[in-house]
DODORO-876264 format. One record per residue (C-alpha): residue in three letters; x negated, y, z. Coordinates in pm, 1 decimal. Example, Ala and Ser with C-alpha at 12.3 -4.5 7.8 and 13.67 -1.06 7.14 Angstrom:
2
code;east;north;up
ALA;-1230.0;-450.0;780.0;
SER;-1367.0;-106.0;714.0;
% end
This chain:
572
code;east;north;up
MET;-4349.6;-4583.1;-8749.9;
ALA;-4166.1;-4262.3;-8688.7;
LEU;-3847.2;-4446.9;-8612.0;
ARG;-4031.0;-4674.2;-8367.2;
LEU;-4176.5;-4373.4;-8185.2;
LYS;-3839.7;-4210.3;-8175.7;
SER;-3691.1;-4511.3;-8009.5;
LEU;-3969.1;-4518.8;-7757.1;
PHE;-3918.1;-4153.4;-7658.0;
PRO;-3551.7;-4089.0;-7693.5;
GLY;-3558.0;-3784.5;-7463.8;
LYS;-3803.9;-3591.2;-7672.1;
SER;-3704.7;-3339.2;-7930.8;
ARG;-3875.0;-3279.1;-8246.8;
SER;-4066.6;-3002.4;-8088.6;
GLY;-4205.8;-3251.8;-7830.9;
ASN;-3997.5;-3124.7;-7534.1;
ALA;-3775.3;-3356.0;-7316.6;
LYS;-3407.2;-3336.1;-7391.9;
PRO;-3193.3;-3310.4;-7070.4;
ALA;-2962.5;-3607.6;-7009.2;
GLY;-2736.2;-3386.2;-6784.9;
ARG;-2743.9;-3075.2;-6554.0;
ARG;-2988.0;-3124.6;-6262.4;
ARG;-2926.7;-2956.0;-5915.1;
GLY;-3160.1;-2677.8;-5833.3;
ILE;-3320.1;-2582.2;-5498.6;
GLY;-3059.0;-2308.2;-5442.6;
ASP;-2773.7;-2551.7;-5474.4;
VAL;-2916.7;-2783.0;-5203.2;
THR;-2968.3;-2494.4;-4956.4;
ARG;-2619.6;-2364.2;-5016.0;
GLY;-2469.5;-2706.5;-4938.1;
ARG;-2654.6;-2738.9;-4613.8;
VAL;-2534.6;-2397.3;-4496.7;
VAL;-2176.0;-2489.9;-4571.6;
PHE;-2212.1;-2815.9;-4379.5;
ALA;-2363.3;-2639.5;-4077.2;
LYS;-2082.9;-2384.1;-4072.6;
GLY;-1823.5;-2658.1;-4083.2;
ALA;-1991.6;-2847.0;-3799.9;
PHE;-2009.6;-2537.6;-3578.6;
ALA;-1649.4;-2451.1;-3660.6;
LEU;-1539.1;-2799.9;-3560.1;
VAL;-1725.0;-2777.6;-3228.7;
TYR;-1564.3;-2443.0;-3147.4;
VAL;-1219.6;-2578.8;-3238.7;
VAL;-1269.8;-2872.7;-3001.5;
ILE;-1391.9;-2643.4;-2720.5;
ALA;-1104.5;-2400.6;-2776.1;
GLY;-851.6;-2683.4;-2774.4;
ARG;-992.3;-2820.9;-2451.6;
LEU;-977.7;-2480.1;-2285.7;
VAL;-614.4;-2441.0;-2388.2;
LEU;-528.9;-2780.1;-2243.1;
LEU;-707.1;-2698.3;-1917.5;
GLY;-524.1;-2365.6;-1900.8;
PHE;-187.2;-2536.9;-1907.3;
ALA;-288.4;-2828.6;-1688.5;
GLN;-193.9;-2834.2;-1317.2;
GLU;-462.3;-2815.9;-1052.9;
PRO;-576.6;-3172.8;-982.4;
LYS;-474.8;-3311.8;-649.6;
PRO;-729.9;-3450.6;-405.1;
LEU;-829.1;-3805.7;-480.5;
MET;-770.0;-3939.3;-130.7;
ALA;-541.2;-3702.8;58.6;
PRO;-311.3;-3944.1;247.6;
ALA;47.7;-3822.0;277.5;
SER;51.9;-3925.0;643.9;
GLU;-215.7;-3663.9;715.8;
ILE;-17.6;-3376.0;566.6;
ALA;178.2;-3177.7;825.9;
ALA;538.4;-3296.5;796.2;
ALA;845.7;-3080.5;751.3;
ARG;1071.6;-3029.8;1052.5;
PRO;1424.1;-2895.7;1097.8;
ASP;1480.9;-2548.2;1238.9;
ILE;1578.6;-2533.2;1606.1;
LEU;1851.9;-2279.2;1683.5;
ASP;2011.6;-2144.7;2000.0;
ARG;2388.0;-2173.3;2050.1;
ASN;2441.8;-1849.4;1854.3;
GLY;2225.6;-1942.7;1555.8;
VAL;1910.3;-1757.9;1664.3;
ILE;1598.0;-1935.0;1535.0;
LEU;1383.5;-2075.2;1815.7;
ALA;1152.5;-2287.6;1598.5;
THR;1093.2;-2301.9;1222.8;
ASP;841.3;-2414.1;960.8;
ILE;620.2;-2170.9;773.1;
LYS;383.5;-2256.7;488.9;
THR;11.5;-2244.6;551.0;
ALA;-302.5;-2350.6;361.6;
SER;-543.9;-2613.9;491.9;
LEU;-901.1;-2646.7;364.1;
PHE;-1035.0;-2978.3;233.2;
ALA;-1341.1;-3107.3;49.9;
GLU;-1385.7;-3376.9;-214.7;
PRO;-1756.3;-3461.9;-160.3;
ARG;-1777.5;-3662.0;-485.0;
ARG;-1711.8;-3342.0;-679.2;
ILE;-1943.1;-3113.8;-483.6;
VAL;-2247.8;-3017.0;-692.0;
ASP;-2473.2;-2879.3;-417.2;
PRO;-2375.1;-2973.2;-55.8;
ASP;-2633.8;-2734.9;92.7;
GLU;-2499.9;-2439.5;-101.5;
ALA;-2140.0;-2533.9;-22.2;
SER;-2211.0;-2557.8;350.6;
GLU;-2400.2;-2227.8;358.3;
LYS;-2127.7;-2040.7;173.5;
LEU;-1846.8;-2191.2;384.7;
ALA;-2036.2;-2079.1;695.1;
THR;-1990.5;-1716.0;587.8;
VAL;-1618.0;-1761.5;654.5;
PHE;-1627.6;-2035.8;922.4;
PRO;-1965.6;-2039.4;1101.6;
ASP;-1906.2;-2386.5;1246.2;
LEU;-1891.2;-2533.9;892.7;
GLY;-2258.9;-2454.3;842.3;
ASP;-2397.6;-2715.7;1079.6;
GLU;-2579.9;-3035.0;979.9;
LYS;-2283.7;-3258.2;1055.8;
VAL;-2065.6;-3078.9;801.1;
ARG;-2346.4;-3076.8;542.6;
LYS;-2376.0;-3456.1;570.7;
ARG;-2000.8;-3491.9;524.5;
LEU;-2016.3;-3277.7;211.3;
ALA;-2306.8;-3487.9;79.6;
SER;-2122.5;-3816.7;129.2;
ASN;-1939.8;-4016.5;-135.5;
ALA;-1600.6;-3971.1;33.5;
GLY;-1297.4;-3881.9;-171.7;
PHE;-1132.5;-3653.2;84.3;
GLN;-1240.5;-3467.7;399.4;
TRP;-1045.6;-3215.8;608.8;
LEU;-1254.5;-2907.1;685.0;
ARG;-1011.4;-2668.8;853.7;
ARG;-634.5;-2681.4;912.7;
GLU;-391.9;-2390.4;913.6;
LEU;-587.4;-2106.8;755.8;
THR;-471.2;-1747.8;759.5;
PRO;-406.2;-1586.9;416.9;
GLU;-721.0;-1378.7;461.3;
GLN;-934.0;-1685.2;534.1;
ARG;-790.4;-1866.8;233.8;
ASP;-872.9;-1575.5;2.8;
LYS;-1230.1;-1556.9;129.5;
VAL;-1291.9;-1927.7;71.6;
PHE;-1121.5;-1914.9;-269.4;
ASN;-1349.3;-1630.6;-379.4;
LEU;-1655.4;-1843.9;-303.1;
GLY;-1572.4;-2047.1;-614.1;
LEU;-1706.6;-2376.6;-482.1;
PRO;-1641.1;-2693.6;-685.4;
GLY;-1492.5;-2976.7;-479.1;
ILE;-1343.5;-2737.9;-221.7;
GLY;-966.5;-2690.8;-229.2;
PHE;-648.9;-2618.6;-36.3;
VAL;-339.0;-2816.1;58.8;
SER;-12.2;-2637.7;136.5;
GLU;119.2;-2762.7;473.2;
ASN;398.3;-2689.0;720.7;
LYS;306.9;-2499.5;1036.2;
ARG;549.3;-2466.3;1326.7;
PHE;634.7;-2116.2;1441.7;
TYR;824.5;-2020.1;1758.5;
PRO;972.3;-1666.8;1733.2;
ALA;1074.1;-1660.8;2102.0;
GLY;722.5;-1753.7;2214.8;
ASN;674.1;-1811.3;2586.7;
SER;1038.8;-1753.1;2672.5;
THR;1165.0;-2089.8;2543.2;
ALA;840.8;-2288.9;2553.8;
TYR;948.0;-2541.3;2818.0;
VAL;1266.1;-2630.9;2628.4;
THR;1160.0;-2627.2;2262.9;
GLY;822.7;-2778.1;2349.5;
HIS;560.6;-2777.7;2072.8;
VAL;395.2;-2986.3;1800.6;
ASN;41.5;-3100.3;1725.0;
ILE;-177.2;-3010.5;1426.6;
ASP;17.3;-3257.0;1208.8;
ASN;350.6;-3093.2;1299.8;
LYS;455.8;-3389.9;1513.9;
GLY;651.0;-3315.1;1830.1;
ILE;457.9;-3384.1;2149.1;
ALA;663.7;-3195.3;2410.7;
GLY;1014.5;-3071.2;2481.4;
ILE;1299.0;-3100.4;2233.7;
GLU;1041.4;-3123.9;1954.3;
LYS;930.5;-3459.2;2096.9;
TYR;1288.9;-3567.6;2161.7;
ILE;1398.6;-3527.9;1798.6;
ASP;1083.7;-3710.0;1680.6;
ASP;1157.8;-3999.7;1915.6;
GLN;1521.5;-4012.4;1811.6;
TRP;1501.1;-4002.8;1431.6;
LEU;1254.0;-3760.8;1276.1;
GLY;948.9;-3976.2;1345.9;
ASP;1106.4;-4271.8;1163.8;
LEU;1192.4;-4047.3;867.5;
HIS;831.6;-3938.0;837.7;
GLN;700.7;-4294.8;867.9;
LEU;915.7;-4387.7;570.6;
GLY;721.4;-4134.5;364.9;
PHE;951.3;-3833.8;377.8;
ALA;679.8;-3607.8;517.2;
SER;780.5;-3303.6;317.8;
THR;1156.6;-3354.6;322.1;
PRO;1311.5;-3014.5;247.4;
ASN;1638.5;-2870.4;375.4;
LEU;1665.4;-3073.6;696.2;
GLU;1980.8;-2994.6;891.5;
PRO;1905.1;-2743.0;1173.3;
ILE;1915.0;-2859.0;1536.1;
THR;2137.5;-2644.1;1758.4;
LEU;2065.5;-2624.7;2131.7;
SER;2286.2;-2520.5;2422.3;
LEU;2043.9;-2240.6;2510.7;
ASP;2146.8;-1878.6;2477.7;
ALA;1832.8;-1692.5;2368.0;
ARG;1959.0;-1368.4;2525.0;
VAL;2016.8;-1526.2;2865.7;
GLN;1691.0;-1716.1;2833.3;
HIS;1510.6;-1385.6;2787.0;
VAL;1685.1;-1237.8;3092.0;
VAL;1589.7;-1531.1;3316.6;
HIS;1231.0;-1531.3;3191.7;
ASP;1202.7;-1156.2;3240.5;
GLU;1351.6;-1154.1;3590.2;
ILE;1144.8;-1440.4;3730.8;
SER;831.5;-1288.1;3575.8;
GLN;907.8;-957.9;3746.6;
ALA;985.7;-1135.2;4074.5;
MET;658.7;-1326.1;4060.0;
GLU;472.3;-998.9;4022.3;
ARG;682.4;-799.8;4268.9;
TYR;656.3;-1057.7;4549.4;
HIS;302.6;-1174.3;4458.1;
ALA;420.3;-1534.4;4416.3;
ILE;199.6;-1795.2;4251.8;
ALA;484.1;-1932.2;4038.5;
ALA;858.2;-1908.5;3976.0;
ALA;1137.4;-2097.2;3801.6;
GLY;1490.2;-2017.5;3690.9;
ILE;1793.4;-2208.5;3558.3;
VAL;2141.2;-2114.9;3433.8;
LEU;2375.6;-2413.6;3397.4;
ASP;2734.8;-2431.9;3271.7;
ALA;2922.2;-2579.8;3567.3;
HIS;3201.3;-2734.6;3355.4;
THR;3004.6;-2880.6;3063.5;
GLY;2656.7;-2945.1;3203.2;
GLU;2502.6;-2737.3;2923.7;
VAL;2167.4;-2580.6;3009.3;
ILE;2213.8;-2216.2;2909.1;
ALA;1866.8;-2108.1;3019.2;
MET;1568.7;-2277.6;3181.4;
THR;1213.1;-2155.0;3221.1;
SER;926.3;-2114.5;3462.1;
VAL;613.6;-1902.7;3498.4;
PRO;317.1;-1913.0;3453.0;
ASP;411.3;-2031.9;3106.8;
TYR;239.9;-2079.7;2771.8;
ASP;281.9;-1977.4;2410.3;
PRO;393.2;-2277.8;2198.2;
ASN;229.1;-2106.4;1900.0;
ASP;-98.0;-2179.2;2082.8;
PRO;-36.9;-2528.9;2227.4;
ALA;-384.1;-2548.7;2381.9;
GLN;-254.4;-2319.1;2657.7;
ALA;-28.5;-2602.7;2777.2;
LEU;-337.3;-2796.3;2890.9;
ASP;-382.3;-2553.0;3179.7;
PRO;-253.8;-2748.5;3485.8;
ASN;-111.7;-2428.2;3631.5;
ARG;119.4;-2386.4;3329.4;
LEU;364.3;-2647.6;3450.0;
ASN;734.4;-2681.0;3374.7;
ARG;845.8;-2627.0;3733.1;
SER;1217.5;-2638.3;3650.3;
SER;1245.6;-3002.0;3547.7;
ALA;899.7;-3163.7;3543.0;
ALA;813.6;-3097.1;3909.2;
VAL;980.5;-3179.1;4240.3;
TYR;992.9;-2977.9;4560.9;
GLU;1146.5;-2976.1;4904.4;
MET;1437.7;-2742.2;4836.9;
GLY;1487.5;-2637.0;5197.5;
SER;1819.0;-2501.5;5317.3;
THR;1982.5;-2514.6;4975.0;
PHE;2039.3;-2879.7;5076.4;
LYS;2279.7;-2758.1;5344.6;
LEU;2529.2;-2708.1;5062.9;
PHE;2521.4;-3085.5;5005.0;
THR;2516.3;-3183.1;5373.4;
THR;2817.8;-2965.8;5455.4;
ALA;3006.3;-3092.9;5149.4;
MET;2920.4;-3449.5;5251.3;
ALA;3054.1;-3403.3;5604.2;
LEU;3373.5;-3231.5;5483.9;
ASP;3438.1;-3489.6;5212.6;
ASP;3373.8;-3776.4;5454.9;
GLY;3616.4;-3630.5;5708.2;
ALA;3341.2;-3616.8;5970.6;
ILE;3414.2;-3246.4;6017.5;
LYS;3683.9;-2995.8;5927.3;
ILE;3611.7;-2640.4;5820.2;
THR;3787.1;-2519.4;6136.0;
ASP;3561.5;-2725.7;6367.6;
THR;3302.9;-2592.4;6609.1;
ILE;2958.1;-2748.4;6645.9;
ASP;2735.0;-2709.2;6949.2;
ALA;2415.0;-2527.0;6849.8;
SER;2345.9;-2380.7;7191.2;
LYS;2018.2;-2566.5;7240.8;
PRO;1751.6;-2741.3;7028.9;
LEU;1818.3;-3099.2;6924.6;
ARG;1578.9;-3368.9;7045.2;
VAL;1554.8;-3680.3;6823.8;
SER;1287.7;-3955.1;6818.8;
GLY;1036.6;-3737.1;6997.5;
ARG;1090.6;-3441.1;6763.8;
THR;1268.4;-3114.6;6842.8;
ILE;1493.8;-2944.7;6586.5;
HIS;1508.3;-2564.2;6617.6;
ASP;1696.6;-2288.6;6439.3;
PHE;1498.5;-2018.0;6261.7;
HIS;1716.3;-1745.1;6414.8;
GLY;1909.0;-1933.3;6681.1;
LYS;2238.0;-1800.5;6824.4;
TYR;2219.4;-2038.1;7122.1;
ARG;2595.0;-2094.9;7129.2;
PRO;2858.2;-2313.0;6965.0;
LEU;2904.6;-2222.9;6598.4;
SER;3200.7;-2266.8;6368.3;
VAL;3136.9;-2462.2;6048.5;
PRO;3130.4;-2138.0;5843.4;
GLU;2882.2;-1990.9;6093.7;
VAL;2660.8;-2298.7;6069.4;
PHE;2651.5;-2236.2;5695.0;
ILE;2597.9;-1859.8;5684.9;
TYR;2346.5;-1861.4;5972.5;
SER;2176.4;-2160.8;5805.5;
SER;2162.0;-2347.5;6134.9;
ASN;1935.1;-2652.2;6131.2;
ILE;2086.5;-2775.1;6456.5;
GLY;2444.1;-2746.2;6333.0;
THR;2360.1;-2909.3;5999.1;
ALA;2179.1;-3193.2;6176.8;
HIS;2493.8;-3262.9;6383.1;
GLU;2696.9;-3276.0;6060.3;
ALA;2457.6;-3533.1;5913.5;
MET;2456.2;-3740.8;6232.7;
ARG;2835.8;-3763.2;6224.0;
VAL;2822.5;-3910.7;5873.6;
GLY;2530.7;-4144.0;5945.3;
VAL;2224.4;-4246.0;5747.8;
ASP;2402.6;-4493.4;5520.5;
GLY;2675.8;-4244.8;5437.1;
GLN;2415.7;-3976.8;5365.5;
LYS;2220.6;-4200.6;5126.3;
ASP;2540.4;-4299.8;4950.8;
PHE;2650.9;-3937.4;4909.1;
LEU;2314.5;-3810.3;4781.6;
GLY;2308.8;-4099.5;4537.5;
ARG;2657.8;-4013.1;4411.5;
ILE;2559.3;-3654.4;4331.3;
GLY;2243.9;-3766.4;4149.3;
LEU;1972.7;-3654.5;4391.9;
LEU;1818.5;-3998.3;4444.3;
ASP;1759.3;-4072.8;4077.0;
LYS;1582.1;-3917.5;3781.1;
VAL;1803.7;-3673.0;3592.8;
GLN;1938.8;-3820.8;3269.6;
THR;1905.2;-3570.1;2986.5;
GLU;1733.7;-3518.6;2651.2;
LEU;1426.2;-3327.8;2766.1;
PRO;1129.5;-3568.0;2803.2;
GLU;968.7;-3370.7;3087.6;
ILE;1189.1;-3484.9;3376.3;
ALA;1042.2;-3570.2;3716.3;
ALA;1179.8;-3841.0;3943.2;
PRO;1256.0;-3747.6;4306.1;
LEU;1020.4;-3830.8;4589.8;
LEU;1222.1;-4014.6;4855.6;
PRO;1143.4;-4105.4;5216.4;
ARG;977.6;-4443.4;5261.3;
ARG;1197.8;-4521.8;5560.6;
TRP;1536.4;-4362.9;5612.7;
THR;1561.9;-4335.0;5992.6;
GLU;1795.3;-4114.1;6193.2;
LEU;1520.4;-3850.9;6213.0;
THR;1473.0;-3877.0;5836.6;
GLY;1845.3;-3822.8;5783.0;
ILE;1832.6;-3510.3;5999.1;
THR;1535.1;-3353.4;5820.2;
VAL;1681.1;-3442.0;5480.1;
SER;2005.2;-3268.6;5581.5;
PHE;1826.7;-2933.6;5568.7;
GLY;1600.1;-3012.7;5274.7;
HIS;1281.1;-3152.1;5430.1;
GLY;1135.1;-3495.7;5368.9;
ILE;1287.9;-3527.7;5021.0;
SER;1164.5;-3362.6;4699.6;
VAL;1380.4;-3310.6;4392.2;
SER;1355.4;-3100.7;4079.0;
PRO;1529.8;-2762.2;4055.8;
LEU;1729.2;-2899.7;3759.9;
ALA;1857.6;-3190.2;3969.8;
THR;1952.1;-2943.2;4243.9;
ALA;2148.7;-2726.5;3998.7;
VAL;2330.3;-3030.1;3854.8;
ALA;2432.1;-3152.1;4201.8;
ALA;2547.8;-2802.0;4295.2;
ALA;2764.0;-2788.4;3981.4;
ALA;2936.5;-3108.0;4095.6;
ILE;3023.8;-2947.4;4428.9;
MET;3140.1;-2621.4;4270.3;
ASN;3336.4;-2736.0;3961.5;
GLY;3609.2;-2927.4;4141.4;
GLY;3402.9;-3232.3;4231.6;
TYR;3274.8;-3376.5;3901.8;
LEU;2916.2;-3484.5;3836.1;
ILE;2823.1;-3412.9;3473.6;
GLU;2489.9;-3509.3;3324.3;
PRO;2304.7;-3200.7;3198.4;
THR;2243.8;-3152.2;2829.1;
PHE;2032.6;-2925.8;2610.9;
PHE;2277.7;-2959.8;2322.9;
PRO;2624.4;-2804.5;2281.8;
ARG;2906.7;-2990.1;2456.6;
SER;3274.0;-2903.5;2489.4;
ARG;3470.1;-2918.8;2814.7;
GLN;3672.2;-3207.0;2674.5;
GLU;3356.0;-3403.2;2597.2;
ALA;3216.3;-3326.2;2941.6;
GLN;3535.1;-3430.5;3118.6;
ALA;3535.1;-3762.0;2933.0;
MET;3197.0;-3851.6;3083.2;
ALA;3234.9;-3680.9;3423.0;
LYS;3234.8;-3877.0;3749.8;
ARG;3428.1;-3753.6;4050.7;
VAL;3194.8;-3732.5;4351.0;
VAL;3390.4;-3512.0;4596.0;
ASN;3758.8;-3429.5;4620.0;
GLU;3902.0;-3101.1;4499.3;
ARG;3969.2;-2970.1;4850.2;
THR;3603.4;-3016.7;4944.9;
SER;3503.2;-2820.9;4634.9;
LYS;3735.5;-2532.8;4726.1;
GLU;3610.8;-2522.7;5083.3;
MET;3249.3;-2515.4;4971.2;
ARG;3324.2;-2234.1;4726.3;
TYR;3471.8;-2042.5;5018.3;
LEU;3157.3;-2096.2;5228.0;
MET;2931.2;-1998.9;4939.3;
ARG;3123.7;-1676.3;4884.0;
LEU;3127.7;-1602.2;5257.6;
ASN;2749.6;-1633.5;5270.2;
VAL;2717.1;-1355.4;5009.8;
GLU;3013.5;-1137.3;5105.0;
ASP;2969.0;-1139.0;5482.5;
ARG;2709.1;-892.0;5609.2;
ARG;2575.1;-1169.0;5835.8;
GLY;2517.0;-1401.0;5540.1;
SER;2167.4;-1480.9;5414.5;
GLY;2277.1;-1431.9;5052.9;
LYS;2422.5;-1081.2;5070.3;
ARG;2147.9;-937.7;4847.7;
ALA;2268.5;-1156.7;4562.0;
ASP;2608.3;-987.9;4548.8;
VAL;2705.0;-827.3;4216.6;
PRO;3023.5;-616.9;4226.1;
GLY;3293.0;-759.4;4002.8;
TYR;3143.1;-1106.8;3960.4;
PHE;3221.4;-1267.6;4300.1;
VAL;2891.6;-1444.4;4351.3;
GLY;2857.6;-1724.7;4604.7;
GLY;2529.2;-1876.6;4709.4;
LYS;2293.2;-2043.4;4954.9;
THR;1935.4;-1956.1;5045.3;
GLY;1655.1;-2203.1;5098.8;
THR;1318.0;-2130.4;5262.0;
ALA;1101.6;-2441.9;5279.5;
GLU;760.2;-2460.4;5443.0;
LYS;502.3;-2609.6;5206.6;
VAL;298.2;-2914.4;5298.1;
VAL;-72.9;-2831.3;5311.1;
ASN;-323.2;-3107.5;5395.4;
GLY;-43.0;-3331.4;5517.5;
ARG;111.1;-3074.2;5752.1;
TYR;377.4;-2808.1;5715.6;
SER;222.9;-2463.9;5678.2;
ASN;347.7;-2167.7;5880.5;
ASP;255.6;-1907.7;5618.4;
LYS;314.1;-2079.5;5282.7;
ARG;673.4;-2119.3;5172.0;
ARG;877.6;-2203.8;4868.2;
ASN;1195.0;-1996.6;4850.4;
ALA;1511.8;-2066.1;4655.5;
PHE;1856.7;-1922.6;4601.5;
LEU;2135.7;-2136.2;4458.0;
ALA;2439.5;-1944.7;4329.8;
ALA;2770.2;-1991.5;4147.7;
PHE;2996.1;-1733.0;3982.8;
PRO;3280.9;-1635.8;3960.7;
ILE;3329.4;-1833.1;4279.2;
ASP;3705.6;-1898.7;4251.4;
ASP;3640.4;-2123.4;3947.7;
PRO;3266.8;-2110.4;3880.9;
ASP;3158.2;-2105.1;3518.9;
TYR;2784.3;-2096.1;3587.3;
ILE;2525.3;-2215.3;3836.9;
VAL;2213.7;-1999.4;3877.4;
LEU;1903.4;-2118.4;4062.1;
VAL;1577.5;-1931.5;4124.5;
VAL;1270.1;-2074.7;4297.3;
LEU;972.5;-1861.6;4408.7;
ASP;650.0;-2034.3;4509.8;
GLU;460.7;-1866.1;4795.2;
PRO;621.1;-1520.4;4772.1;
GLN;464.1;-1259.4;4996.2;
LYS;635.1;-1005.9;5217.7;
GLU;727.0;-697.9;5021.9;
GLU;599.8;-367.6;5154.7;
GLY;845.2;-243.2;5414.4;
ALA;1020.1;-579.5;5452.4;
TYR;1023.7;-764.2;5783.9;
SER;955.3;-1108.1;5628.2;
ALA;938.8;-1303.1;5302.2;
VAL;1243.7;-1528.9;5343.7;
ALA;1457.0;-1629.2;5044.2;
GLY;1731.7;-1381.2;5125.0;
LEU;1486.6;-1095.5;5061.8;
ASN;1337.6;-1214.2;4730.7;
ALA;1504.9;-1514.3;4565.3;
ALA;1857.0;-1384.4;4637.3;
PRO;1813.3;-1039.6;4476.1;
THR;1641.0;-1205.0;4178.8;
VAL;1951.4;-1417.9;4120.1;
GLY;2167.2;-1106.6;4156.0;
ASN;1963.1;-932.1;3886.8;
ILE;2002.8;-1228.8;3650.9;
ILE;2380.5;-1238.0;3697.3;
ARG;2412.8;-860.9;3657.3;
ARG;2235.7;-872.7;3319.8;
ALA;2350.2;-1210.9;3185.6;
ALA;2718.5;-1224.5;3283.5;
PRO;2833.4;-977.0;3013.3;
MET;2636.5;-1174.7;2752.5;
LEU;2818.2;-1489.1;2862.4;
GLY;3157.2;-1324.9;2827.3;
VAL;3234.0;-1317.0;3199.9;
MET;3442.9;-1006.6;3259.7;
PRO;3409.2;-824.1;3592.4;
ARG;3713.9;-802.2;3822.0;
TYR;3758.1;-538.0;4089.1;
ASN;4024.1;-678.4;4318.1;
SER;4043.6;-913.4;4614.6;
ASP;4272.1;-1173.5;4456.2;
ILE;3985.2;-1418.1;4438.2;
ASP;3944.4;-1424.1;4816.1;
ARG;4316.3;-1482.8;4867.6;
LEU;4306.5;-1770.3;4617.4;
ILE;4025.4;-1935.9;4814.4;
ASP;4184.8;-1871.8;5152.4;
ALA;4512.8;-2022.4;5027.8;
SER;4351.2;-2364.8;5007.5;
PHE;4312.4;-2391.1;5386.0;
% end
């Protein structure tokens, strides 16, 4: 019986207590295990968080989801003057964008952005920020201060893109040559547009929007001379109370444009100014009746045709009656005039007789040969075509002979003058460097060499002779030659008696001219103490001032002897 009970209760001892089969876990052991597990779990979480933070610290800032490369302002090459002076260059700027999908609170984002840019706080912007778009431009070309202010707002979904912004160190001075770009750094005027049209636009379309280290573009401009011309015509506009002015310096042997500008102008760093219709490129993008400067071409035409000789005399003793119209001289001498006198007295009657001897057909042919009947061929996009008479009658030929009834650009006038002065070769103008050899290879002879020498003589006589209308353009040592032009403006279909456009067309040194200089003043007023407001009293001295300042920069050395006059006289 005892053995049977023992088998029934094997865990009992003799004393009646249960005998342990093994060591059982106590309450303390369970608690301790749970604490250890919790610590391990927390440690693992912190390790994961720490690892993620490290990864984010080394990760690059994510790029916008939908920022198309075509919308990023493209890189452009520097534009330099002929001496390596920078006229246009790229600088880096920040542009502000939003990724609406990542914006947490559009209302808050809009309100905070408005503290920097008030216009970003309106309802239209708030709706854009609340959309599901991947990319939205908010503001282009921020200043560093504006960027810092927006950055400090700490707004999720708001970021910056580094873009190229065009900068023009010369500002207004070169605006009408360099032109300017739009917000996407694409050329829309001047040489900027030209290089886009030629090759840069295609490069960007192929996806090279941020191409670095583009080869610089060198122009024929001389920034120093450009500054002189801009400064002098600005002063002349103020001094003579003109409404506008223009100036050009052209290399007579290569066709290179050394300087070209007009005022009022604009700052290409603020392209919106160019929308003002009064800020017009009057040197190449506008046409005018150039008045008596055309007598240079009429006299050259008659001499080259053989219709007159420089030793001839022309009857200017009375007004000329043609087709019911009477041609007068501004200051008539009422006597026969020699050809040089016709030129220096700027006789309309004498010049009309010269044109009549050549004839209408011969006149049209000659003006076409020297490029005055066609649009100037050059790189600058802003080139105006001439306005020609509808019918070319005998009366038309007479008025055209002294610069009325035909409108051309100042640039076209300077180019034609260079052809008369440089030995007789028409050379297309260029805004890029060109050697004399390259120019000669493309030049077209339009007058013979003797005609060129005779016209240089007449141009010098008009400045040197005390009777000449261009004597106020004389600069000792530089042997300036030139021709004035005072053209009445057309107002309401009729020529005005009190509104004129004055010009002075010059060449120097006149024995073998290196440069053509042209200044145009629109509606200059009579200076205090002056007897009138003709070109000889305002445009001529302005040209003289330009030559006095610019000639040393161009390497033209002054000469103080009379050899030049003997060289010219020897050709007769």
